[in-house]
N, C-alpha and C positions, 0 to 999 in steps of 0.2 A: 504494500500500500504506500501511497505517497502522503507525507505530512508536510504542510506548509509551515515555514518559519520555525522549525524545531532547531534550537540552538542558533537561531537567526539564519540557518542555512536554507534558503528558499528551495522548495521541492526536493529536500533531502530524501533519499530512497532508503526505506527500511524493508528488508526481506524477512526479518525474523521477529516481527512484532505480532503478539497475539493478545487477545483480551486477558486481563489479569484475573486469575482465580485466587480465592482466599487461601492463604497458606501461612502458618505461623513459622517464622524463622528467627532464631535468636542467636546472638553472638556477644561475647564479652571481650572488650578491648583490654580491660585491666583485671588483674587478679584480685582476690579478695582484699579488703582494706587492711592495712597494717594496724599495729597497736596504738598508733597516735590517736589523739582525741581532738575534738573541736573545743575551742575556747568558749567561755560563757557568752561573749559577744557574738561569736559565730553561730552558736546554737540559737540565739535570739534572731539573728539575721536570716538564717535558713530554716526557721521553725516551720514554715508552711511546706517545706520539703520533708522535714523530719517526721511529720505526722502522716506522711503518705507511705504506706507499706512498700510501695514499689521503689521508693528512694530510701527513706529511713536513715539511720546513722551510717550504715555500711555504704549506701549509695553516695551520701554526701561526702564521705571520706574518699571515695573513688573520684568524685569530681575534684576534690581538693588536690589529689595526687596527679590528676590528668594533665597532659601537656598537649595543647592543640595549636597548630600553626595555621594562621589565617593569611592567605595570599591576597593582598590588596586591602587598603583601608578606605575604600570608596563606597559605592552604592550597596553592594552585597556585604562587604566587610564591615560596614557600619552596624547594622542590626545584629549580625553574627557575633561580632566582638562584644557589643553591649550586653546581649543576653547571656553569652557564655560567662562574661565577667560577673554579671548579677547573680547567675546560678552558682557561682563559686568554683569555676574551673581554675585550678591553682596557677597554671602557667599558660600564658598566651604569647605565642610568637607572632609577629606581624611583619610581613614583607611589603615594602612600598618605598618608592623614591620620589614621589610627586609632592607638590605643594598644594595647599587648599586654594581653590579658585572660586569666584562668585558663582560660577555655573554649577559648582558642586552642591551648594547649600540647599537646592530644591529637593534633594533626596538623601544627602550624606549627613544625617543628623548627629553624627558624633562630633561634627565640626560646627562652629558658629561664626558669625560675621567677623568677630575680632580675630579669628584664626586665619583669615584670608592672607596668603603670603607665607604662612608658616608651613613647615613640613607636616604632612598628614600624620606621620608617626608621632610627632611631638604632641599634636592636638589630640590624637586618639589616646595616647598614653595618659595625658592629663585628665581627659574625660573619664576614662576607665578608673583611674585612681580616685576620682571623686565618687564614683559609683561604688567601688569596692576596693579599699586599700589593701585587702588581703591577697589580691591577684598580682602576680609578678608578670610584667609586660617586658618581653624581650624584642626590641626593635631591630630590624634588618633594613637599613637604609641602602638598598641596592636593587638593581634590576635583576630579576630571577633569570639565570642563564643555565646552560648545560654544564658550565664549569663550577657553579656553586650550589646547584639545587640539591644534590645528594648530601652534601655536607650540612646544609641547612635542615633538610627533612629528617635526617637520621635520628635525632634525639627526641622526636615528637611521636605521640601515639596516633594522632589523627591529623590529616591535612584537609583544610576546608578551602575550596577554590572559589574565590570571588573575583576572578579576572574577567576581562571583557574582550579578549583577542584570542584568535585560534592558536598562534604559536605557543603562547604560555599555557593554554589548556592542554595541548598535546605534551608539552614539557612536564607539567604537573602530573598528568596521567602516567607517563612512562616512568618518571621518578618514583611515583607511588607503587607501581607494579614491581619495579626492580627492588624496592625496599620492603615490599609487603605491607604498605600502609594503606588504610582506608582513605578514599578520596571523596569527600562530601561535596557534591557538585551543585552549582546553581548557575542559571543563565537568564538574562532579561533582555527584552526588546519591545519598546513602545508599550503595548498593553499585555504582552504575553511573557510568561516565564515558565521555567521548568526546573526540576530538581531530581536528584538521584544520589545513590551511594555506589561508587565503583570500587570494588574490592576483589582483586584476584588473590587466591584461587576460588574464593567463595562464589563469585559471580562475574559478570562481564565487566570489562573496563571501557573507558571512553572510546578507545579505538574499535572495540567490537560494535559499537553503535554508529560511530562516524569513522569509517576506515580511512577516508580521505577528506581533507578540508575543502570547502567550496572554492571556486576560482577567485583569485584576488579581485577585489572590487565589486563582487556580486552582492556581498552582505554588508550593509552599512553598519558602522559602529553606532553606539548610543549618541556619540557626538554628531553623527551624520543623520541618524534616523530618529533620535529622541527616545525618551523613556518617561513614563508617568512616574511622578515622584514617589508615590506610595508603593509602587510595584516591588522595588528592591527590598523594602521593609517586609513585605509578605514572603518573598522567596528567601531572603536572608534569614528570616525567623524560622522558616522551615529547615534551612541548613543547620541552624543552631539546635533545633529540636532533634534532628537526626544525629547530630554529634553527641548530644546528651544521652540519647537512647543507646548509642554505641558504647559510651563510657559506662553506663549503668548495666548494660547487657539485658535491657528490658524491651518488651514490645517487638514489633516486626520492622526491622530496618528496611530501607528502600533499596536493598541489594537486588539487582535483577528487575527493578521497576523504574519507570520513568514517569514522573508526575508532571502533567501539562496544565497550566493555569491560564485561563482566558479572563482577564479582568473586566473587559467590556461587557461580557455576558455572564460574569461570575460563575464560571463553570470549571470544574476540574475533570481531567481525564487521566486514566492510568493505563500505561502500556507495559506489557511484559517484555523484558529484554533477555535474549539468549546469549550465552557465551559463544563466541566464534572460535571453533577449534583451530582455525587457520589464522587467528589474529597474530600479527607479526611481533607483538610484545608479550601477550599473555597466553597464546595458543600452545598447542602440543609441541610445536617445533619453532620456537621464536627466532626471528631473524634480527630483531632489535634487542641487543644485549647490553647496550650502553646508550647514553644520551647522545642525540644527534644535533644537527643544525636545524632548528625548528622554523626559523624564518625562511630558510631555503626550502624546507619541506612544504611550507604553506605558500611559497611563491611570493613572499612579502619583501618589499624594499623599505627600510626605515620603519617609522612608527605608524604610518598610514597605509591603507590598502590602495596604493597607487598602481595603475595598470602598467604592465611591462611594455611600454611603448616609448619611443623617442619622438617627441613632438616639439616643435619650436616653441620657445617660451619668451615671455617678456615680463619684467617686474612691474609691480604696482607703481613705483616711482617713475618708471619709464612711460607707463600709460598716462600718468598725470602730466608728464612733460609733453607728450603728444597733444594733450588737450590744451595746455598752456600755449603751445606754438600753433594751435589751430590746424594741426595736421589732419587730413581727412581719414577717418577710419570708422568702422562700425563696432560698437561694443555690445556683446551678447551675454546675457545672464542665463545660465542653464539650470539654476536652482528651481525649486518648486515655488508656486505662487505665495504660499504662506511664509516661506523664507524671505521672499522678495519684500513682503510687507514689513518684516522686522527691520531690515536695512537694505539699501540699494544705492547704486551709483546712478543718479538721475538720468543720464543720457543713455543708459543701457536698454536694450530690447530684450524682453523676457521671452525665452523659448525653453521650457523645461527639457531636460535631457531626453526624456522619453518621447517628446514631440519632435525632436530634431529630424528624424527620417521623413515625417509627413509635412514638415514646415520648412525644410531647407530651401524650398523654392522662394521663400520670402527673403533670402539672402542672395546677393550678387557675387558670384565667384571672382569677379574682377575687382571687387572692393578689398581693401585691407580690413581684416576682421580680427578682433581680440575677444576671446571667450573667457569667462570666469565663472566660478561657483563659490563654495564656501572656503575650501582649502586647496583646490586645484586638481582633485582627483577626477570628479565628474566632468569638468571642463576639458581635461586631457582626453577623456573618452570621446567627447564631442568633437574635438579637433581631429583626433584620429579618424573618426567616421567621415567627417567632412573632407579631409584630405583624400581619402579613398574615393570620395564622390567627385573629386576634381578641383577642390579649393586649394589654392597654392599660397595665397597671401593671408595666412591665418596663423594665429599664435595663441598659446595658452597663458593666461595671467597667473604666474606662479604664486602659490600661497593664497590665492583666491581673495575674497572680500575681507577675510581676516587680515591679510597682509595690507590691504588698502586701509583698514581701520588702524592698523599699527603704524604704518609708514607714511601714509598720506593724510588721513583725516582722523586723528585720535578722538574727535567728538562723536564719531559714528559708533553706535552700540554694537557690541560683539555678542555672539551666541555660540 
């Protein structure tokens, strides 16, 4: 069957999905609790846990002893870390290298307005400390790579993936499989989210479900496609719940199950996932026995999903110079209409990327044409298409309208 927008991969093909049948499956990540005890203050703090027979003193001590690594301190990492800290998980590792931006505040509630410009790790650590000073936060201010992932993962019981790009998702998956760590997975896009627990050999891994990444540029990131602010709160909370269940060894973890959430229609669907015996990393005869170059595997150049094309480019400042010198050219905006409303260059003609094939007759191939979008990826696709259609005097404005706002008109709003 074909499922649209699973993990953001449009029309991703699943051959092994079947309706989920009820089945109790339990696993315990931690052994029985040691002889240590909770303090008087901790007993009061966790009292609503302690009176639950499924948690009780033994379970709360397991939470205190647990070490969970959160990949990312953004949309998914925010509710994940907040609820794990509040629940009493003793050690939280956090991997992130970004700083807080105004665009984060709509959904990343671990940060506030005063944190803009600070490292996300510093902001998250301070918030967690305010919520529960008993939690040790171990920050890793670095980009997760094939060179450091195994060393970072090794000392943790569970890894929770809150990333938003395919290279890191495959990296997290492979590192978890090689080390035998559970991977508590979440993904969000616009109004849709999904969650699962990938844990070999107990169940399928991420590669069993997504053997190959989508082509570069096919799937927009949250920065390109947007995300409803409350959605990561829902999915990240589900990740926190699954992590706590794994620590306690209670309930039915989502191993071998993929939960799909449609926020617009408030619907959940559950799909059963089968382990792929030919999976290159967790199958019977694995061919991936060490971490690889994941950007190369995903066909990615740099941090954005730029198409693998060589198109002529022009900078935002050079475009402004053309305007100031009254040089004749046509400026084309290939973003969507709702993006054009946020901010635009007044002289630009709006032709969304998807409309280019049927509206290219509105452009004269003899004119000099400059095309822009938000960051330069979609406009590069438009330039490539139009060049194949016979346009020769055409250029892509590198960096898109964000470069224009940064280098030409700082008063222009960014998004």
